[in-house]
Each structure stands twice: as structure tokens, then as C-alpha cells.
C-alpha positions as CSV (number, residue, x, y, z in Angstrom):
1,X,138.1,79.7,139.7
2,X,136.5,82.5,137.9
3,X,134.3,82.0,135.0
4,X,133.2,84.4,132.3
5,X,130.0,83.4,130.7
6,X,129.0,84.6,127.3
7,X,125.8,84.5,125.4
8,X,123.5,86.9,123.4
9,X,122.1,89.9,124.5
10,X,121.7,92.6,121.5
11,X,121.7,89.7,119.0
12,X,118.5,88.1,120.7
13,X,117.5,86.8,123.7
14,X,115.3,83.6,122.6
15,X,117.7,81.6,124.7
16,X,117.8,83.5,128.5
17,X,116.2,80.5,130.4
18,X,118.9,78.2,128.7
19,X,121.6,80.8,130.0
20,X,120.2,80.9,133.4
21,X,120.7,77.0,133.4
22,X,123.9,77.1,132.3
23,X,125.0,79.9,134.7
24,X,123.2,77.6,137.5
25,X,125.6,75.0,136.3
26,X,128.8,76.8,136.0
27,X,128.3,77.7,139.9
28,X,129.5,74.2,140.9
29,X,132.9,75.0,139.3
30,X,133.5,78.5,140.1
31,X,132.4,82.4,140.3
32,X,130.3,83.4,137.2
33,X,131.3,86.9,136.8
34,X,128.8,87.7,134.3
35,X,125.3,86.5,135.7
36,X,123.4,89.0,134.5
37,X,123.6,87.2,131.0
38,X,120.9,85.1,132.5
39,X,118.8,87.1,133.8
40,X,114.9,87.6,132.6
41,X,115.2,91.3,133.5
42,X,117.7,91.9,131.0
43,X,115.9,92.8,127.5
44,X,117.2,92.6,124.1
45,X,118.3,96.2,124.7
46,X,120.9,95.5,126.8
47,X,121.7,97.4,130.2
48,X,120.4,100.8,129.0
49,X,121.4,102.2,132.4
50,X,124.9,101.8,131.8
51,X,127.3,103.7,129.2
52,X,128.1,101.7,126.6
53,X,131.7,102.5,127.2
54,X,131.3,101.4,131.0
55,X,129.9,98.2,129.9
56,X,132.4,97.4,127.5
57,X,135.7,98.4,129.8
58,X,133.8,96.3,132.7
59,X,133.4,93.3,130.2
60,X,137.1,93.3,128.9
61,X,138.0,93.6,132.7
62,X,135.9,90.4,134.0
63,X,137.4,88.7,130.5
64,X,141.2,89.8,131.8
65,X,140.3,88.4,135.2
66,X,138.6,84.9,134.2
67,X,140.3,81.8,134.3
68,X,137.9,80.4,131.5
69,X,135.2,81.7,129.0
70,X,132.2,79.5,128.6
71,X,130.2,80.7,125.7
72,X,126.4,79.7,124.2
73,X,126.8,80.6,120.7
74,X,123.5,79.0,119.4
75,X,122.2,82.7,119.0
76,X,124.7,84.6,116.3
77,X,125.7,87.5,118.2
78,X,128.7,90.0,117.4
79,X,129.4,90.9,121.3
80,X,129.8,87.1,121.8
81,X,132.1,87.0,118.7
82,X,134.1,89.7,120.1
83,X,134.7,88.2,123.6
84,X,135.6,85.2,122.1
85,X,138.5,86.7,120.2
86,X,139.6,88.8,123.0
87,X,139.4,85.7,125.2
88,X,141.8,84.0,122.7
89,X,143.9,86.8,122.5
90,X,144.1,86.6,126.4
91,X,145.3,82.8,125.9
92,X,142.2,82.1,127.8
93,X,140.7,78.4,127.7
94,X,136.9,78.3,125.9
95,X,134.4,76.2,125.7
96,X,131.6,77.0,123.0
97,X,128.5,75.4,123.9
98,X,125.8,75.1,121.0
99,X,122.4,73.5,120.8
100,X,121.4,71.3,118.0
101,X,119.3,72.5,115.4
102,X,119.1,71.2,111.9
103,X,118.5,74.4,110.0
104,X,121.3,76.6,111.7
105,X,125.1,76.5,111.6
106,X,127.9,77.7,113.9
107,X,130.1,80.6,112.0
108,X,133.1,79.1,110.3
109,X,135.1,81.5,112.2
110,X,134.1,79.8,115.2
111,X,134.2,76.4,113.8
112,X,137.3,76.8,112.2
113,X,139.2,78.0,115.1
114,X,141.5,75.3,116.7
115,X,142.0,77.7,119.7
116,X,138.3,77.1,120.7
117,X,136.4,73.6,122.0
118,X,133.2,73.5,120.3
119,X,130.5,71.1,121.4
120,X,126.7,70.6,120.4
121,X,124.4,69.6,122.5
122,X,120.5,68.1,123.0
123,X,120.1,68.1,126.3
124,X,120.8,69.1,130.0
125,X,122.7,66.1,130.9
126,X,124.7,66.4,127.4
127,X,125.7,70.0,128.7
128,X,126.6,68.5,132.2
129,X,128.9,66.2,130.6
130,X,130.7,68.6,128.4
131,X,130.8,71.1,131.2
132,X,132.8,68.0,133.4
133,X,135.0,67.2,130.7
134,X,136.0,70.8,130.2
135,X,137.0,71.5,133.9
136,X,138.6,68.2,134.1
137,X,140.8,68.8,130.9
138,X,142.1,72.5,132.3
139,X,145.5,72.6,132.2
140,X,146.6,72.9,136.2
141,X,147.5,76.3,135.9
142,X,144.2,77.3,135.3
143,X,142.7,75.3,138.0
144,X,141.9,77.1,141.2
145,X,139.2,75.1,142.9
146,X,138.4,71.3,143.0
147,X,136.2,70.2,140.1
148,X,132.9,68.5,141.2
149,X,132.3,65.9,139.6
């Protein structure tokens, strides 16, 4: 199974450790095409050594190739929003995760979209449960590997 992980880069890198943990958890379910999102060496400036058109075409290719999309949406990001819209257009199953925060709300464009599965979490244990449930409920056509429970 190929997994596209989306997390904020230019919108803010405050959750990079959380992204790395999510990516590590996702490896139990398949190949994560976007592991660089969890890299501590990637700054909020992004991949400056690559032309932006290259990044766009590469990421859109990965989105088209992916079987599923998992996004961490706690930190608002135009890029992640764009990726979610593209994933919906490509008819990909999408799981959006956000950390509980009493003063912050996820965009209505995400919350109100019935095509996206949105779940709040408070702990790594919550994330593990949410990932397991998401992957177990995938349509058979999207499953290419056995899900580890």
C-alpha cells in the first residue's frame, strides 16, 4: 500500500516531531511516499534546492500514485488544503487527524466535507487506534497489504 502523508511545511513546522511519529506508525501499513515531511532538516522554507514547479509535479504524481492519504491538520496549511482537495478529486480515501486544542478549530472546509474522515486525538495511543480503524475499514480495492493489528 502506498501512503501519502500530508503535514504543514511552509505553514509552520511546530509539529515536525509529531509528523515523524505519524510517519513511523504509517510504515506498519505500507510505503510512505512523503517521508521528508517528518524530517527535522526540512525548514519552514521547504525544499529550497528544488524548483517549486518540480515539487508541485512530484507531489501531484505521488498523490495520484497513493492508495490513501493521511493528513495531520492541526497546523493550518494552504499546501495541505490543496493536497486534500486533490486527494478528493482523485477519489482517494483520506484520514485527517488533529490534536485536541481548546482554542483552535479545524477549517469548516475540512470539518464539513463528508468525503474526508476527520478525527481528533490526544495521545499516541489514540493515533494508533485511529490508524488501525482507518486501514481496517478501507475498501478491498484499496488494500494491497495485510494490516498489522
